[in-house]
Structures are given as structure tokens and as C-alpha cells.
C-alpha positions as CSV (number, residue, x, y, z in Angstrom):
1,M,58.4,-21.5,-43.3
2,L,54.8,-22.2,-42.8
3,S,52.1,-19.8,-44.0
4,F,50.0,-17.9,-41.4
5,K,47.0,-20.1,-42.1
6,Q,49.0,-23.3,-41.6
7,A,50.6,-22.0,-38.4
8,V,47.3,-21.0,-36.8
9,I,45.8,-24.5,-37.2
10,P,47.9,-26.2,-34.4
11,V,47.2,-23.3,-32.1
12,I,43.5,-23.6,-32.5
13,T,43.4,-27.4,-32.3
14,M,45.5,-27.3,-29.1
15,A,43.2,-24.7,-27.5
16,V,40.1,-26.7,-28.4
17,L,41.6,-30.0,-27.2
18,I,42.7,-28.6,-23.8
19,L,39.3,-26.9,-23.2
20,L,37.5,-30.1,-24.1
21,S,39.9,-32.1,-21.8
22,V,39.5,-29.8,-18.8
23,L,35.8,-28.7,-19.1
24,F,34.0,-31.7,-20.7
25,W,36.0,-34.9,-20.8
26,E,37.5,-34.4,-17.3
27,A,40.6,-36.1,-18.6
28,P,44.2,-35.3,-17.7
29,I,45.9,-32.7,-20.0
30,Q,48.3,-35.5,-21.1
31,I,45.6,-36.9,-23.2
32,A,44.9,-33.6,-24.9
33,L,48.6,-33.1,-25.6
34,F,48.8,-36.7,-27.0
35,F,46.0,-36.1,-29.5
36,E,47.5,-32.6,-30.4
37,I,50.8,-34.3,-31.2
38,M,49.0,-36.8,-33.4
39,I,47.2,-33.9,-35.2
40,I,50.4,-32.0,-35.8
41,I,52.2,-35.1,-37.1
42,A,49.3,-35.7,-39.6
43,L,49.4,-32.0,-40.7
44,A,53.2,-32.1,-41.1
45,L,52.9,-35.2,-43.3
46,S,50.2,-33.5,-45.4
47,W,52.4,-30.4,-45.8
48,G,55.3,-32.5,-47.2
49,Y,57.5,-33.2,-44.2
50,K,59.2,-36.6,-44.3
51,W,58.8,-38.9,-41.3
52,Q,62.5,-38.8,-40.5
53,K,62.4,-35.0,-40.2
54,I,59.2,-35.1,-38.1
55,E,60.9,-37.6,-35.8
56,E,64.0,-35.4,-35.5
57,M,61.8,-32.3,-34.6
58,L,59.7,-34.4,-32.2
59,F,62.7,-35.3,-30.0
60,S,64.8,-32.1,-30.6
61,S,64.1,-30.7,-27.2
62,F,64.7,-33.8,-25.1
63,K,68.2,-33.0,-24.4
64,N,66.9,-29.9,-22.5
65,I,64.7,-31.8,-20.1
66,G,67.0,-34.4,-18.6
67,N,68.0,-32.1,-15.8
68,V,64.3,-31.1,-15.2
69,I,63.3,-34.7,-14.8
70,L,66.2,-35.5,-12.5
71,I,65.5,-32.4,-10.4
72,L,61.8,-33.5,-10.0
73,F,62.9,-37.0,-8.9
74,L,65.4,-35.5,-6.5
75,L,62.8,-33.1,-5.1
76,G,60.3,-36.0,-4.6
77,M,63.0,-38.0,-2.6
78,M,64.0,-34.9,-0.6
79,I,60.5,-34.0,0.4
80,G,59.7,-37.5,1.5
81,L,62.8,-37.5,3.7
82,W,62.1,-34.0,5.1
83,I,58.7,-35.3,6.3
84,A,60.1,-38.6,7.7
85,V,63.0,-36.9,9.5
86,G,60.8,-34.2,11.0
87,T,62.0,-31.2,9.0
88,V,58.6,-30.4,7.5
89,P,56.7,-31.1,10.8
90,T,59.2,-28.8,12.6
91,M,58.6,-26.0,10.0
92,I,54.9,-26.4,10.4
93,Y,55.1,-26.4,14.2
94,Y,57.2,-23.2,14.5
95,G,55.1,-21.6,11.7
96,L,51.9,-22.2,13.7
97,Q,53.6,-20.7,16.8
98,T,54.8,-17.5,15.0
99,I,52.6,-16.7,12.0
100,S,49.2,-15.0,12.4
101,P,46.7,-16.5,9.9
102,K,45.5,-12.9,9.0
103,Y,49.0,-11.9,7.8
104,F,49.9,-15.3,6.3
105,F,49.4,-14.4,2.7
106,I,51.4,-11.1,2.7
107,L,54.2,-12.7,4.8
108,S,54.3,-15.6,2.3
109,F,54.6,-13.2,-0.6
110,I,57.3,-11.0,1.0
111,S,59.4,-13.8,2.4
112,T,59.4,-15.8,-0.8
113,S,60.3,-12.7,-2.8
114,L,63.3,-12.1,-0.5
115,V,64.5,-15.7,-0.6
116,S,64.1,-15.8,-4.4
117,M,66.2,-12.7,-4.8
118,A,68.9,-14.3,-2.7
119,V,68.9,-17.7,-4.3
120,G,67.8,-16.7,-7.9
121,T,65.6,-19.7,-8.5
122,A,61.8,-20.0,-8.1
123,V,62.0,-23.8,-7.8
124,G,64.6,-23.6,-5.0
125,T,62.4,-21.0,-3.2
126,A,59.2,-23.0,-3.6
127,S,60.8,-26.3,-2.5
128,T,62.2,-24.8,0.7
129,I,60.3,-22.0,2.3
130,G,57.4,-22.5,-0.1
131,L,56.9,-26.1,1.0
132,A,56.8,-25.1,4.6
133,L,54.3,-22.3,3.9
134,I,51.9,-24.4,1.9
135,S,52.0,-27.0,4.7
136,I,51.3,-24.3,7.3
137,A,48.4,-22.9,5.2
138,Q,46.9,-26.4,5.0
139,T,47.2,-26.8,8.8
140,M,45.6,-23.5,9.4
141,G,42.7,-24.3,7.1
142,L,43.6,-21.5,4.7
143,N,42.7,-21.3,1.0
144,L,45.5,-23.4,-0.6
145,P,45.2,-22.0,-4.2
146,L,45.5,-18.5,-2.6
147,A,48.5,-19.6,-0.6
148,A,50.1,-21.1,-3.7
149,G,49.4,-17.9,-5.6
150,A,51.2,-15.9,-2.9
151,I,54.2,-18.3,-2.8
152,I,54.5,-18.3,-6.6
153,S,54.1,-14.6,-6.9
154,G,57.1,-14.1,-4.5
155,S,59.2,-16.9,-6.0
156,Y,59.2,-15.4,-9.5
157,V,60.3,-11.9,-8.3
158,G,63.8,-13.3,-8.0
159,D,63.6,-15.6,-10.9
160,R,63.0,-12.5,-13.1
161,M,65.5,-10.1,-11.8
162,S,68.0,-11.6,-9.3
163,P,71.6,-11.2,-10.3
164,V,72.2,-14.9,-9.6
165,S,69.1,-16.1,-11.5
166,S,70.1,-18.4,-14.4
167,I,67.1,-17.4,-16.5
168,A,67.7,-13.7,-15.9
169,I,71.3,-14.2,-17.1
170,I,70.0,-16.0,-20.2
171,T,67.5,-13.2,-20.8
172,A,70.3,-10.6,-20.7
173,H,72.5,-12.8,-22.9
174,S,69.7,-13.5,-25.5
175,S,68.9,-9.8,-25.7
176,E,72.5,-8.7,-25.8
177,A,71.8,-6.4,-22.8
178,N,74.0,-5.7,-19.8
179,L,72.7,-7.8,-16.9
180,M,72.8,-5.1,-14.2
181,D,71.3,-2.5,-16.6
182,M,68.5,-4.9,-17.4
183,I,67.8,-5.5,-13.7
184,Y,67.7,-1.8,-12.9
185,H,65.4,-1.3,-15.9
186,M,63.2,-4.2,-14.7
187,L,62.7,-2.4,-11.3
188,K,60.6,0.3,-13.0
189,T,57.9,-2.2,-14.1
190,A,58.1,-4.3,-10.9
191,V,57.4,-1.7,-8.3
192,L,53.7,-1.2,-9.0
193,P,52.8,-4.9,-9.4
194,Y,54.7,-5.7,-6.2
195,L,52.9,-3.0,-4.2
196,I,49.5,-4.0,-5.6
197,T,50.2,-7.7,-4.9
198,A,51.3,-7.1,-1.3
199,T,48.2,-4.9,-0.7
200,A,45.9,-7.4,-2.2
201,F,47.3,-10.2,0.0
202,L,47.1,-8.0,3.1
203,F,43.5,-7.1,2.4
204,I,42.5,-10.7,1.7
205,G,44.1,-11.8,5.0
206,L,42.5,-9.0,7.1
207,S,39.1,-9.5,5.5
208,N,39.1,-13.2,6.6
209,F,38.6,-14.3,3.0
210,S,39.7,-17.8,4.0
211,S,38.2,-20.1,6.7
212,L,40.5,-20.1,9.6
213,K,40.9,-22.8,12.3
214,A,40.3,-21.7,15.8
215,A,43.4,-21.0,17.9
216,A,42.5,-24.0,20.2
217,D,42.5,-26.3,17.1
218,L,45.9,-24.9,16.0
219,D,47.3,-25.5,19.5
220,S,45.9,-29.1,19.4
221,L,47.5,-29.7,16.0
222,S,50.9,-28.4,17.3
223,Q,50.7,-30.8,20.2
224,M,49.8,-33.7,17.8
225,L,52.8,-32.8,15.6
226,S,55.2,-32.7,18.6
227,G,53.7,-36.0,19.8
228,H,54.4,-37.9,16.6
229,F,57.6,-36.2,15.3
230,Q,60.8,-35.0,16.7
231,I,60.6,-31.1,16.8
232,S,64.0,-29.4,17.0
233,F,65.7,-26.3,15.6
234,W,68.4,-28.6,14.4
235,L,65.9,-30.1,11.9
236,L,65.7,-26.7,10.1
237,L,69.3,-27.3,8.9
238,P,68.3,-29.1,5.6
239,P,66.3,-26.1,4.2
240,I,68.9,-23.6,5.5
241,L,71.7,-25.7,3.8
242,I,69.8,-25.8,0.5
243,I,69.3,-22.0,0.5
244,L,73.0,-21.4,1.5
245,L,74.3,-23.6,-1.3
246,A,72.0,-21.9,-3.8
247,V,73.4,-18.5,-2.7
248,L,76.9,-19.9,-3.3
249,K,75.7,-20.9,-6.8
250,V,76.1,-24.6,-6.3
251,P,74.2,-26.3,-9.2
252,T,70.7,-27.3,-8.3
253,I,71.2,-31.0,-8.9
254,I,74.3,-31.2,-6.7
255,N,72.6,-29.0,-4.1
256,I,69.5,-31.3,-3.8
257,A,71.6,-34.5,-3.9
258,L,73.8,-33.2,-1.1
259,N,70.7,-32.3,0.9
260,I,69.3,-35.8,0.5
261,L,72.5,-37.3,1.9
262,F,72.5,-34.8,4.7
263,S,68.8,-35.5,5.5
264,L,69.6,-39.2,5.6
265,L,72.2,-38.6,8.2
266,M,69.8,-36.4,10.1
267,G,67.2,-39.2,9.9
268,S,69.5,-41.8,11.3
269,Y,70.4,-39.6,14.2
270,F,67.0,-37.9,15.1
271,T,64.6,-40.8,14.4
272,E,64.5,-44.4,15.1
273,R,64.0,-45.3,11.5
274,N,66.6,-47.6,9.9
275,W,68.2,-47.0,6.5
276,S,65.8,-49.4,4.8
277,E,62.7,-47.4,6.0
278,L,64.3,-44.1,5.0
279,L,65.3,-45.4,1.5
280,N,61.8,-46.7,0.9
281,I,60.3,-43.3,1.9
282,M,62.6,-41.7,-0.7
283,F,61.1,-44.0,-3.3
284,R,57.4,-44.2,-2.3
285,G,56.9,-41.1,-0.2
286,F,55.8,-40.7,3.3
287,N,52.6,-42.7,3.8
288,E,52.7,-43.6,7.5
289,R,49.6,-43.1,9.7
290,T,49.9,-41.0,12.8
291,G,46.3,-41.7,13.9
292,T,45.3,-38.1,13.1
293,V,43.6,-37.9,9.7
294,F,44.2,-34.2,9.2
295,I,47.9,-34.5,9.8
296,D,48.2,-37.6,7.6
297,N,46.6,-35.8,4.7
298,I,49.1,-32.9,5.0
299,L,52.1,-35.1,5.3
300,A,51.3,-37.9,2.8
301,R,53.7,-36.5,0.2
302,G,57.0,-36.8,-1.5
303,G,58.7,-39.8,-3.1
304,L,60.2,-40.6,-6.5
305,T,57.1,-42.5,-7.7
306,N,54.8,-39.6,-6.9
307,M,56.5,-37.5,-9.6
308,L,55.8,-39.9,-12.5
309,E,52.5,-38.4,-13.5
310,L,54.0,-34.9,-13.8
311,I,57.0,-36.2,-15.6
312,S,54.7,-37.9,-18.2
313,L,53.1,-34.5,-18.8
314,I,56.5,-32.9,-19.2
315,I,57.4,-35.5,-21.8
316,F,54.3,-34.9,-23.9
317,A,54.7,-31.1,-23.5
318,V,58.3,-31.3,-24.7
319,L,57.4,-33.5,-27.7
320,L,54.8,-30.9,-28.6
321,G,57.1,-28.0,-28.0
322,G,59.8,-29.5,-30.2
323,L,57.5,-29.9,-33.1
324,L,56.1,-26.3,-32.8
325,E,59.5,-24.8,-32.4
326,K,61.2,-26.5,-35.3
327,M,58.3,-25.9,-37.6
328,G,58.6,-22.2,-37.0
329,V,55.0,-21.7,-35.8
330,L,55.7,-18.6,-33.8
331,N,57.6,-16.9,-36.7
332,S,54.8,-17.6,-39.1
333,L,52.2,-16.3,-36.7
334,L,54.0,-13.0,-36.1
335,K,55.4,-12.3,-39.5
336,P,52.2,-10.7,-41.0
337,F,52.0,-8.2,-38.1
338,L,55.6,-7.0,-37.9
339,H,55.2,-4.4,-40.7
340,L,52.4,-2.8,-38.6
341,I,54.9,-1.8,-35.8
342,K,55.2,2.0,-35.9
343,K,55.8,2.9,-32.2
344,K,57.8,1.7,-29.3
345,I,54.7,0.5,-27.5
346,H,53.6,-1.5,-30.6
347,L,57.0,-3.4,-30.5
348,I,56.8,-3.9,-26.8
349,A,53.3,-5.3,-27.1
350,V,54.4,-7.7,-29.8
351,T,57.3,-8.8,-27.7
352,I,55.1,-9.5,-24.7
353,F,52.6,-11.4,-26.9
354,S,55.4,-13.5,-28.5
355,G,56.9,-14.2,-25.1
356,I,53.7,-15.6,-23.7
357,V,52.9,-17.5,-26.9
358,S,56.5,-19.0,-26.9
359,A,56.0,-20.0,-23.2
360,T,52.7,-21.7,-24.2
361,L,53.9,-23.4,-27.3
362,G,57.5,-24.2,-26.2
363,C,56.5,-25.3,-22.7
364,N,59.6,-23.8,-21.0
365,Q,61.1,-20.5,-19.9
366,F,64.2,-20.8,-22.2
367,L,62.2,-20.8,-25.4
368,A,59.9,-18.0,-24.0
369,V,63.0,-15.8,-23.8
370,F,65.2,-17.1,-26.6
371,L,62.8,-17.3,-29.5
372,P,61.3,-13.7,-29.3
373,A,64.8,-12.2,-28.5
374,K,66.3,-13.6,-31.7
375,M,63.2,-12.9,-33.8
376,L,62.6,-9.3,-32.8
377,A,66.1,-7.9,-31.9
378,K,66.6,-6.3,-35.3
379,N,63.3,-4.5,-34.9
380,Y,64.6,-2.8,-31.7
381,D,67.8,-1.8,-33.6
382,Q,65.7,-0.4,-36.5
383,M,63.7,1.8,-34.0
384,N,66.9,2.8,-32.1
385,L,65.6,1.2,-28.9
386,E,68.0,-0.1,-26.3
387,R,68.3,-3.9,-25.9
388,K,67.4,-3.5,-22.2
389,D,63.9,-2.6,-23.4
390,L,63.8,-6.0,-25.2
391,A,65.1,-7.8,-22.1
392,R,62.6,-6.2,-19.8
393,A,59.7,-7.0,-22.1
394,L,60.8,-10.7,-22.2
395,G,61.2,-10.7,-18.4
396,D,57.7,-9.3,-18.0
397,S,56.0,-11.8,-20.3
398,G,57.1,-15.3,-21.0
399,L,59.6,-15.6,-18.2
400,V,57.1,-14.7,-15.4
401,F,54.1,-16.2,-17.2
402,S,55.5,-19.7,-17.5
403,P,54.2,-20.9,-14.1
404,L,50.7,-19.9,-15.2
405,I,50.6,-22.3,-18.2
406,P,49.5,-25.8,-17.0
407,W,51.7,-27.8,-19.4
408,N,54.8,-25.5,-19.0
409,V,57.7,-27.1,-17.2
410,N,57.7,-24.3,-14.6
411,A,54.0,-24.8,-13.7
412,L,54.5,-28.5,-13.4
413,M,57.4,-28.1,-11.0
414,M,55.4,-25.6,-8.9
415,T,52.5,-28.2,-8.8
416,A,54.9,-31.0,-7.9
417,V,56.2,-29.0,-4.9
418,L,53.1,-27.2,-3.7
419,G,50.5,-29.9,-4.5
420,V,48.1,-27.3,-6.0
421,S,47.2,-27.4,-9.7
422,T,48.0,-24.5,-12.1
423,I,44.3,-23.9,-12.9
424,E,43.5,-23.5,-9.2
425,Y,46.3,-21.0,-8.3
426,F,46.2,-19.1,-11.6
427,P,43.7,-16.4,-10.5
428,Y,45.8,-15.7,-7.3
429,A,49.2,-15.4,-8.9
430,F,48.8,-11.6,-8.9
431,F,52.5,-10.6,-9.5
432,P,53.0,-12.6,-12.8
433,L,49.6,-11.6,-14.0
434,L,50.2,-7.9,-13.5
435,M,53.7,-7.8,-15.0
436,P,52.7,-7.6,-18.7
437,L,50.2,-4.8,-18.0
438,S,52.7,-2.9,-15.9
439,N,55.2,-3.0,-18.7
440,L,52.7,-1.7,-21.2
441,L,51.7,1.1,-18.8
442,I,55.3,2.1,-18.1
443,T,56.2,2.0,-21.8
444,Y,53.3,4.2,-22.6
445,L,54.3,6.8,-20.0
446,E,57.9,6.7,-21.1
447,E,56.9,7.2,-24.7
448,K,54.5,10.0,-23.8
449,N,57.3,11.8,-21.9
């Protein structure tokens, strides 16, 4: 067990390095994480850790990211195919025909929240309806970080409290709470943030916060899309299939892999591309030129190779998270404050803080839920609090806050699909930002009554 003074050093150095990297060096976050890993290794050696143990801690979390890396590669291949086949152009085309720019943000938030409740996965929601919405926003000339904020806000409604969400099930299991009791309990803290978020996006849209393209321009772009790509309702089958299989609880990797095969068949039927062209688009992404620069910029996406930069960040983040988890940094940071807990709201506040810190240091949702649950469960028992209170606090902190931490796996996957960096969409992800505050407010009112 590290002392508090020892545990706080890596936290401070990581914050300093990331700030320097973003604000002054203008270097990728990967470089900041690399130097932070070097610093922690040097500290561990000076504190008496043997290299063999450090190496074991360093790679301890790698077994947990193999599926994440594979999903990212599969998403890259699928997105490239969806563009080449005409699925994404079809979604953009019909979106331009049916969605009013003024109501785009609120419709994006509500529609993604409904889909995420049905499929139980933020990544699945963002990679289907979210991909279409961000492409439509770009075509309309809307503020992309704001659009991404609306999509992510809706996507994590279901990630947090859908009965079919894997991370929600893990949250209930880690807290030893009944899943349905936890979900009903979570509704109490979700209502106010949901209404505030919907109102904010409605107001922003109506106030013309974003620059909108003229209706004539949108009609012209629709004609250009239909001139370069096959537009058909049949081409909406791939995203419908992926949502349907997600509802049926087909594992994500199998779901996307089947969708790739289905999209290949659609491509061979609806386009004149041969298999060699389609396979190369899966690998390198869609980079063909239509003659319209604006459309080319929107559709130059996807491909396995375009995911490599994000995957390098995931690898550095997981190396760092493994070190910090196995060295017990979170336990050492919180231990001096646990004896100060006297009321329910104190314990809830500590749980929320530890969830966000775990998501920051551990770089994934699982640790953001699992570590605080195991560390603080006995405190809830000592205060005669129900485990669903613990589960709700975890769901309202590290679970929904993960996409707002640039090096967290969830944020990286959102960036991979939507093409907007975490730092850009952070201020507009209203729902995740409001959840911790809502929990504290509801807890205060419950305690007062």
C-alpha cells in the first residue's frame, strides 16, 4: 500500500504532462502518457518494486482490451463499407429531407437515448444512428462538437440504465444490487438532467446557435449525393440489422462481423465495385473523389488503418491504468478521508469522486465501477444504506463520465466513430456532466426528508 504522499505524485505529474501536451507542446496525448509511464516506472523502482513486478503490473490489463481493439478495427471496416455501398449517403440523404436543422440537436439527443435504451450500448448507438446524425450535421453546416455532445448524451442514457446494458449489469453485480431495483432507483437522478439537456438542445437549435446552410444548398447537396451514390431504402438494412441483433443480445464482435459480410453482399449487388475494391476500402477507408469537395470531406472516413492512431492511445492508456490500479493509487488517495464520512451525502460524494478518479486513472468503465464498489461497499453496510444507493452513485459518476476523459477507452471509441475529439465535445455533453450533480442534489433531498 502506497502512502498518500506517494499516491498523489503520479496524479499530479499526469495532470501536468497532459496540460503541457495539450496547451503548450501541441503534441498528441500519447506522448504525455508515454512520459507519465516512464515517470511511474522510475517512481516504482525507487519505492522498491522489482522490475519483474512492474512489468507484470504494466501488462495486467491487456487481456481486457483485446475485444476493444478488435471492435475498433471492425467498426473502421464497417464504416468504410457503409460509405462505399451507399448506406451512409442514403442516411444523409433522407436525413436532409426529413430533419429540420433547428430541431436537429434535440432530435439527436432523444433518438439516440431511445436507441441506446433498446440496444444497451453507447458504442452500438453511436456507430449506427450516431454516425448518420454526425454526417447529417456536417452536411447541414451545424456545430459538430455540439452535435457530438447531443449524440453522446443520448447514447449514455441507455449505457447507464438499460436492462440489456452489459456495464449496467456489471454495476449491479459489483454493488450486489438487484438490477431492476437499481434501474428504478437511477430513474430518480436521471429525470432532471434529461429534461435540462433536452431543453438546452431545443433552445440552442431554435436560437440559431450554429451556422445553417441555406435550404437551396441542402437541396443541391442532396442532388449531388443521389448523383454519385445509389440511394435506396434497402441500403438502410445494415444499420437496422445491427440494432436488431443488439436487441437480441448478439455479442458486439459477432454483430459487427456479420454486418460487414452483409454489407459486402449489398455492395456487390447495389454498386459496380468489385470485391477487390470493396476489400481495399475496408482496409484503407473510403477516399474516392466525387468532384464535390464538401461531400468528399464528409465521406472520407472509415478503414482499418484509420483506427491505428486511436489504438496506440488505448495501448498507452491501458499500460498506465494497469500500473495505477495494481499499485493501489486510488485506495491510497481515499483512505485518509474515509474516517471523515458521517452522513449519507458524504459517502455518496466520496463514491462519485472515486468513480470519476477510477475512470481517469483506470481508463475504462469497468474499473470506474468495480474498484469503488469493492472499496466502499462495507461503508454502505456500516451506515445501513442500500446497495442500490452505491450502484446509483457509480452509474452517475465513472460510468457516464468515461466518454468525457480523453484517454478513456469510451472516449476514444466515440472519437473513432464521430470524428470529433473529446476536448471539443466535452462542454456539450450535458447529460453526463449533469449526472453527478443531480445525484448529490437528490441525495441531499432524500436525506433531508
